N, C-alpha and C positions, 0 to 999 in steps of 0.2 A: 689630807692636803699635803702635797710635797712642797718643800721650799726650793724656789728658784728665784732669780733676780726679779722677775716680773711679779711673782706672788709676794715676795718680801717687800718690795717697794710699794705695791698696792696696799698691802696690809698695814705697812708703816704709815702711809698717808691717812688711812682710815683711823688708825690709833692716834696719830698726831692731832687730827681734827677733834677727836674725843678728849684728848688731854687739854687742848685749848678750851673746849667747852667746859670742862671741869674747873679749870682755873677761872674762867669768867664768872662762875658761881660765887667766887669770893668778892666780886664787885657788884653783885646784884642788890639793888635797892628794894625796899618794901613795895614800891609802886611798880615794880617789874622792869624798871630801867636799870642801866648799868652805870656805875660811877666811872667817869672817863679815866683812861690811863694813856696819856699821850707819850709816844716814843718817836724819836727821830728815825726816819727812813734812811737806812744806810746803803741800800742797793741802788746805785746810780742809774743803771739801765732801767730798772722799774720806775724810778722817779722821773726819768726822761720820757717814759711812755704815757705819763699822765698829763692832762690838760690842766695846768694850774689855775686857769680862769674858770674852770667848771669841775672842781673837785667834788667827789662824793662826800657826803656828810661826815664820814669817818676819817677824812683827811683834812689837814689845814696847813697853811704856811704860817709859821710863827717865828718872828724875828729872822726872816729870810730862810728858814729851814723847813723842809717838808716833814710833817709829822703825821702819824696815824694813831687813831684811838684804838688800841688793841682790845680794849674791853668791849667796845661797841662794834667789833668786827668779828665775823666768823672766820674760821681758819682759812678758807678759800679766798677771802678778801684781804688777808694779810700780805704785806710785801714779802718776797722770798727771804729776806734777812730776818724777818719776824717769825716766819714759819720754821726756821732752821732748828732752833733748840727743841721744839716739840717733835720735829721729824727725827732728829738725832736720838732723842730719848725713846721714841717709838721704835727705832731700828734696834736699839739695845733690847727692848722688850721682845721684839720679833726673834732676835737671836736666842733669847731664853726660851721662848715658846717652842722653837724648833730644836732645842737642845736640852730638853727637860731632864734627861738623865744626869746632867752635870749641875743641875740646880734643883735639888730635892727639898731644901728647907727654905723658909722665908728669910733666914739670915743669909744664905747663899745668894738668893735672888736680890735681896736688898743691898748686899755688898757689891754685886755686879753693877746694879743700877747706880749706886752712889759713887763707886770708883769711876765709872764712865762719866758721870756728871762732873766730878772733880776734874777729870782730864780735859773737859770742854770749858770749864769755868775757872779761870785763874783766880778771880776774886774769892771764890769758895775755898781755894787752897790757902788763902791768907786769913780766912775767918777762923777765929778761935774755936767756935763750936763746929762749924761745917767741915773743917779740914780733918776731923777725926774719922777713923774707920766707922762703918755703918753700925757695928755693935755698940760703939761708944756714944752714938748720937742720942740726943733726947728722944723719947718715944714719939713726940710730935713730928720730928724730922724723919725718923724711921718710917712713920706712917705715910709721909709724903712720897717717899721712894716706893714703898709697897703699893700705894694707891695707883701708881703708874702701871704696875704689873696687873693689878686687879682690873683696871680699865682695859688694858691690852687683852687680857684673858676673856673679858666680856665680849669685846669686838671679835676676837678670834672664834669664840664659840658661836656667836650669831652668824658669822660668815660660814662656818662649817655646817650649821643647820640649814642655811640657805642653799649651800652646795648639795647637801644630802637631799633636800626637797626637790631641787632641780633634777638630780640624778634619778630620783624615784618617778618624777613626772615623765622623764624621757624614756624610762623603761616600760612604761605602760603601753 
């Protein structure tokens, strides 16, 4: 599979969706429901597109502010501003997937993912633990970065298998 803008964006969207699903697992209750996580919708155009009198169950107006329950929403249901972090993280993973010769070790992969995350999250640069280089992070934090790549690799491999099966089918 060759990297081009269409392939990269499509792959990043698939990976972003899986990253969100992976995060949702942290909110999963024993009964199969998700503990709500309400966040303010920051995308004004998206907010204007909704009928506030007939909002889906994963949205609410709270103290005059439109909010979305990100734990009870799949990636496609999220407002664009809530999709952004997962999509940006996924794009970093896509870059690594298509540039494997520059990312040979888990430390190199983790450092790239962590450095890019820090560049997007000012609050992380001010955090005593998270502001450190990848190699100095606690193992739990390192694993969060590396898990993003593992998810990306899983999605990428599934996509390659589907593409191969389709090519084989067409060659018959």
